[in-house]
DOPAMAR-492821 format. One record per atom (N, C-alpha, C, O): y, x, z; residue in one letter. Coordinates in steps of 0.2 Angstrom, whole numbers, padded with zeros to 4 digits, always signed. Atoms other than C-alpha are relative to their C-alpha. Layout:
<atoms>
YXZA
...
</atoms>
This chain:
<atoms>
-0004+0004+0004X
-0028+0087+0007X
+0007-0001+0002X
+0009-0001+0008X
-0007+0000-0001X
-0010+0085+0005X
+0002-0006+0005X
+0007-0005+0009X
-0002+0005-0004X
-0009+0068+0013X
-0001+0001+0007X
+0003+0000+0012X
+0001-0002-0007X
-0017+0074+0029X
+0005+0005+0003X
+0007+0005+0008X
-0005-0005-0002X
-0005+0089+0029X
+0007-0004+0002X
+0010-0002+0007X
-0006+0003-0001X
+0010+0077+0028X
-0001-0004+0007X
+0004-0004+0011X
+0001+0004-0006X
+0003+0066+0042X
+0001+0005+0006X
+0004+0003+0011X
-0001-0005-0005X
+0001+0082+0053X
+0007+0002+0001X
+0010+0002+0007X
-0007-0002+0000X
+0019+0087+0049X
+0004-0006+0004X
+0008-0004+0008X
-0004+0005-0003X
+0026+0070+0054X
-0002-0001+0008X
+0002-0003+0012X
+0002+0000-0007X
+0015+0069+0070X
+0003+0006+0004X
+0003+0005+0010X
-0002-0006-0004X
+0021+0086+0075X
+0008+0000+0002X
+0010+0005+0005X
-0008+0000-0002X
+0040+0081+0076X
+0001+0000+0007X
-0003-0003+0011X
-0002-0001-0008X
+0047+0086+0093X
+0007-0001+0001X
+0011+0004-0002X
+0004+0005-0004X
+0052+0075+0101X
-0003-0004-0005X
-0001-0005-0011X
+0004+0004+0005X
+0040+0063+0093X
+0004-0006-0002X
+0009-0008+0002X
-0004+0006+0004X
+0048+0050+0081X
-0005-0006-0001X
-0002-0012+0000X
+0004+0005+0002X
+0033+0040+0076X
-0005-0002+0005X
-0008+0002+0009X
+0005+0002-0005X
+0022+0029+0087X
-0007+0001-0003X
-0012+0002+0000X
+0007-0002+0004X
+0008+0031+0073X
+0002+0002-0007X
+0007+0000-0010X
+0000-0002+0007X
+0006+0039+0057X
-0007+0000-0003X
-0011+0004-0001X
+0007+0001+0003X
-0009+0034+0046X
+0001+0001-0008X
+0006+0002-0011X
+0001-0001+0007X
-0015+0034+0028X
+0000-0007-0004X
+0002-0012-0001X
+0000+0006+0004X
-0017+0021+0014X
-0004-0005+0002X
-0003-0011+0002X
+0005+0006-0002X
-0032+0012+0021X
+0003-0004+0006X
+0002-0010+0006X
-0004+0003-0006X
-0022+0008+0037X
+0005-0005-0003X
+0006-0010+0000X
-0006+0004+0003X
-0007+0002+0027X
-0003-0006-0004X
+0000-0012-0003X
+0003+0006+0004X
-0018-0009+0015X
-0003-0005+0005X
-0004-0011+0003X
+0003+0005-0004X
-0027-0017+0030X
+0005-0004+0005X
+0003-0008+0009X
-0005+0004-0004X
-0010-0023+0039X
+0000-0007-0003X
+0000-0008-0008X
-0001+0007+0001X
-0009-0041+0040X
+0007-0002-0001X
+0009-0006-0005X
-0007+0002+0000X
+0009-0043+0044X
+0005+0006+0002X
+0009+0008-0002X
-0004-0006-0003X
+0016-0028+0054X
-0005+0005+0004X
-0010+0003+0006X
+0004-0005-0003X
+0009-0012+0062X
+0000-0002+0008X
+0004-0006+0010X
+0001+0002-0008X
+0003-0013+0081X
+0006+0003+0004X
+0008+0001+0009X
-0006-0003-0003X
+0018-0001+0085X
+0005+0003-0005X
+0003+0005-0010X
-0005-0003+0005X
+0034+0005+0077X
+0004+0005+0005X
+0005+0004+0011X
+0000-0001+0007X
+0041+0016+0071X
-0007+0002-0002X
-0010+0006+0001X
+0006-0002+0003X
+0026+0018+0060X
+0001+0003-0007X
+0006+0002-0010X
-0001-0003+0007X
+0023+0029+0045X
-0007+0000-0003X
-0012+0000+0000X
+0006+0000+0004X
+0010+0028+0031X
+0001+0004-0006X
+0006+0004-0009X
+0000-0005+0005X
+0006+0042+0019X
-0005-0001-0005X
-0011-0002-0003X
+0005+0001+0006X
-0002+0041+0002X
+0002+0003-0006X
+0008+0004-0007X
-0002-0003+0006X
-0002+0048-0015X
+0001-0006-0005X
-0003-0011-0006X
-0002+0006+0004X
+0008+0036-0026X
-0002+0001-0007X
-0004-0004-0011X
+0001-0001+0007X
+0006+0044-0043X
-0001+0008-0001X
+0001+0012+0003X
+0001-0007+0002X
+0000+0060-0051X
+0000+0001-0007X
-0001-0004-0011X
-0001-0001+0007X
+0004+0068-0068X
-0003+0007-0001X
+0000+0012+0002X
+0003-0006+0001X
-0007+0082-0074X
+0004+0004-0006X
+0006+0001-0011X
-0002-0004+0005X
+0000+0096-0085X
-0005+0003-0004X
-0011+0000-0004X
+0005-0002+0004X
-0009+0106-0098X
-0005+0005+0003X
-0003+0008+0008X
+0005-0005-0003X
-0025+0116-0094X
+0002+0007-0003X
+0003+0007-0009X
-0002-0007+0002X
-0021+0134-0094X
-0005+0005-0002X
-0004+0011-0003X
+0006-0004+0001X
-0038+0140-0097X
-0004-0002-0006X
-0004-0008-0008X
+0004+0002+0006X
-0049+0140-0113X
-0007-0003+0002X
-0009-0007+0000X
+0006+0002-0003X
-0065+0138-0102X
+0002-0001+0007X
+0005+0003+0010X
-0002+0002-0007X
-0064+0130-0085X
+0006-0004+0000X
+0008-0007-0005X
-0006+0004-0001X
-0049+0122-0078X
+0005+0003+0005X
+0003+0006+0010X
-0006-0002-0004X
-0032+0128-0071X
+0006-0005-0002X
+0009-0003-0007X
-0005+0005+0002X
-0020+0113-0072X
+0004-0002+0006X
+0002-0003+0012X
-0005+0002-0005X
-0004+0110-0062X
+0000-0008+0000X
+0001-0011-0005X
-0001+0007-0001X
-0003+0092-0055X
+0006-0001+0004X
+0007+0002+0009X
-0006+0003-0004X
+0014+0084-0050X
-0002-0006+0003X
-0003-0011+0000X
+0002+0006-0004X
+0010+0072-0036X
+0006-0002+0003X
+0010+0001+0006X
-0005+0003-0004X
+0022+0060-0029X
-0004-0003+0006X
-0008-0007+0006X
+0003+0002-0006X
+0018+0057-0011X
+0005-0005+0003X
+0011-0004+0004X
-0004+0005-0003X
+0024+0041-0003X
-0001+0000+0008X
-0006+0001+0010X
+0000+0001-0007X
+0029+0039+0015X
+0003-0007+0002X
+0010-0007+0001X
-0003+0006-0002X
+0032+0021+0021X
+0001+0000+0007X
-0003+0001+0011X
-0003+0000-0007X
+0042+0020+0037X
+0001-0008+0002X
+0004-0011-0002X
-0001+0007-0002X
+0041+0003+0046X
+0003+0000+0007X
+0001+0004+0012X
-0004+0000-0006X
+0054+0000+0060X
+0001-0007+0002X
+0002-0012-0003X
-0002+0006-0003X
+0057-0015+0071X
+0005+0000+0005X
+0005+0005+0009X
-0005+0001-0006X
+0072-0020+0081X
+0001-0008+0001X
+0004-0011-0004X
+0000+0007-0001X
+0071-0037+0088X
+0006-0003+0002X
+0007-0009+0003X
-0007+0002-0001X
+0089-0038+0092X
+0003-0004-0006X
+0009-0007-0005X
-0003+0003+0006X
+0092-0044+0074X
-0005-0002-0004X
-0008+0003-0008X
+0005+0003+0003X
+0080-0055+0066X
+0000+0002-0008X
-0005+0001-0012X
-0001-0001+0007X
+0088-0051+0049X
-0002+0007-0003X
-0003+0008-0009X
+0002-0007+0002X
+0083-0033+0049X
+0006+0005+0000X
+0005+0011-0001X
-0006-0005+0000X
+0101-0025+0050X
-0001+0005+0006X
+0001+0011+0004X
+0000-0005-0005X
+0098-0017+0067X
-0006+0005-0001X
-0005+0011+0000X
+0006-0005+0002X
+0081-0010+0061X
+0002+0005-0005X
+0000+0010-0005X
-0002-0005+0005X
+0089-0003+0046X
+0005+0005+0002X
+0004+0011+0000X
-0004-0005-0003X
+0102+0006+0056X
-0004+0005+0004X
-0003+0011+0004X
+0004-0004-0004X
+0088+0013+0067X
-0004+0004-0005X
-0006+0010-0004X
+0004-0003+0004X
+0078+0018+0052X
+0003+0006-0004X
+0000+0011-0006X
-0004-0005+0003X
+0092+0029+0045X
-0002+0007+0003X
-0003+0012+0000X
+0001-0006-0004X
+0089+0042+0059X
-0007+0003-0001X
-0008+0009-0002X
+0007-0002+0001X
+0070+0042+0056X
-0001+0002-0007X
-0005+0007-0007X
+0000-0003+0006X
+0072+0044+0038X
+0002+0007-0001X
-0002+0011-0004X
-0002-0007+0000X
+0082+0060+0040X
-0005+0005+0003X
-0006+0010+0001X
+0004-0004-0004X
+0070+0067+0053X
-0007+0001-0005X
-0009+0006-0005X
+0006+0000+0004X
+0055+0063+0041X
+0001+0005-0006X
-0003+0009-0008X
-0002-0004+0006X
+0064+0071+0026X
+0000+0007+0002X
-0002+0012-0001X
-0001-0006-0002X
+0068+0086+0036X
-0007+0004+0002X
-0007+0010+0001X
+0007-0002-0002X
+0050+0088+0042X
-0004+0002-0006X
-0008+0006-0005X
+0004-0001+0006X
+0043+0088+0025X
+0003+0004-0006X
+0000+0009-0008X
-0003-0003+0006X
+0055+0093+0011X
+0002+0007+0002X
+0004+0009+0007X
-0002-0007-0001X
+0057+0112+0009X
-0006+0003+0003X
-0006+0010+0003X
+0006-0003-0003X
+0040+0115+0017X
-0005+0001-0006X
-0005-0002-0011X
+0006+0000+0005X
+0024+0121+0007X
-0006+0000+0004X
-0009+0005+0007X
+0007+0001-0003X
+0008+0114+0014X
-0005+0004-0003X
-0004+0006-0009X
+0005-0004+0002X
-0007+0124+0012X
-0003-0002-0007X
-0005+0002-0011X
+0003+0003+0006X
-0014+0113-0002X
+0005-0001-0006X
+0003-0003-0011X
-0005+0001+0005X
+0003+0113-0012X
+0001+0006-0004X
+0000+0012-0001X
-0001-0006+0004X
+0007+0125-0026X
+0007+0002+0000X
+0009+0008-0002X
-0007-0002-0001X
+0025+0125-0022X
+0003-0004+0006X
+0000-0008+0009X
-0003+0004-0005X
+0038+0118-0010X
+0001-0007-0001X
+0001-0009-0007X
-0001+0007+0001X
+0039+0100-0007X
+0007-0002-0001X
+0012+0001+0003X
-0007+0002+0001X
+0055+0091-0013X
+0000-0007+0001X
-0004-0011+0000X
-0001+0007-0001X
+0062+0075-0008X
+0002-0003-0007X
+0007-0001-0010X
-0002+0003+0006X
+0063+0063-0023X
+0004-0006+0000X
+0007-0008-0005X
-0004+0006-0001X
+0071+0048-0016X
-0003-0005+0004X
-0009-0004+0007X
+0003+0005-0005X
+0068+0032-0006X
+0002-0007-0003X
+0007-0008-0007X
-0002+0007+0002X
+0069+0013-0008X
-0002-0005+0006X
-0007-0004+0009X
+0001+0006-0005X
+0069-0003+0003X
-0006-0003-0003X
-0006-0005-0009X
+0006+0004+0002X
+0052-0011+0002X
+0000-0007+0002X
-0001-0012-0002X
+0000+0007-0003X
+0054-0026+0013X
+0005+0000+0006X
+0005+0005+0010X
-0004+0001-0007X
+0066-0032+0027X
-0001-0008+0001X
+0001-0012-0002X
+0001+0007-0002X
+0060-0048+0036X
-0002+0000+0007X
-0006+0005+0010X
+0002+0002-0007X
+0058-0055+0054X
+0001+0006+0004X
-0003+0008+0009X
-0001-0005-0005X
+0066-0040+0062X
-0003+0007-0002X
-0002+0012+0001X
+0003-0006+0003X
+0056-0027+0052X
+0003+0003-0006X
+0005-0001-0010X
-0002-0003+0006X
+0062-0015+0039X
-0006+0005-0002X
-0008+0009+0002X
+0005-0004+0003X
+0050-0006+0027X
+0003+0004-0005X
+0006+0002-0010X
-0004-0004+0004X
+0057+0009+0019X
-0005+0006-0003X
-0009+0009+0001X
+0004-0005+0003X
+0048+0021+0007X
+0003+0006-0003X
+0008+0005-0007X
-0003-0006+0003X
+0052+0039+0004X
-0005+0003-0005X
-0011+0002-0004X
+0004-0004+0004X
+0045+0049-0010X
+0001+0007-0001X
+0007+0009-0001X
+0000-0007+0001X
+0041+0067-0011X
-0004+0003-0006X
-0009+0000-0007X
+0003-0003+0005X
+0036+0078-0025X
-0004+0006+0003X
-0001+0011+0006X
+0005-0006-0003X
+0021+0090-0020X
-0005+0002-0006X
-0010-0001-0006X
+0004-0003+0006X
+0014+0100-0035X
-0006+0004+0003X
-0006+0007+0009X
+0006-0004-0002X
-0004+0107-0033X
-0004+0002-0007X
-0002-0001-0012X
+0004-0002+0006X
-0017+0115-0045X
-0007-0003+0001X
-0010-0003+0006X
+0007+0001+0000X
-0034+0109-0050X
-0003+0006-0003X
+0000+0009-0008X
+0003-0006+0003X
-0045+0123-0053X
-0008+0000+0000X
-0011-0002+0005X
+0007-0001+0000X
-0063+0126-0058X
-0002+0005-0005X
+0002+0007-0010X
+0002-0005+0005X
-0072+0140-0067X
-0007-0002-0004X
-0011-0006-0001X
+0006+0002+0004X
-0085+0138-0081X
-0007+0002+0003X
-0012+0001+0001X
</atoms>
């Protein structure tokens, strides 16, 4: 699955960048902040299917948007400014680790689609990166 491949890519960064990288279940279960930072959470944000290319069976290209939420803490600035400065370097490393690669489950190379601030509070900054990762659904009659 593409999410697992993204997680592996982020965990394989050398030197290590993230204290932990997990999926949507762990992100959804967070009460306030992760146990350690920097943390990354990978999930499928959205999928859009193209036309079926077969008369019988299924061969359909799916454009998937994969989200990577990065959570960074810097206690030297409770407003989040220091954490925001720290997150810039982590964002670039995450983008470099994923964009331009072609995971085994992808139909093409992954592209960086953009990012946005999710939250900044109590010294934590949450930033979401979005990647476009197409794949194919296939079944035979």
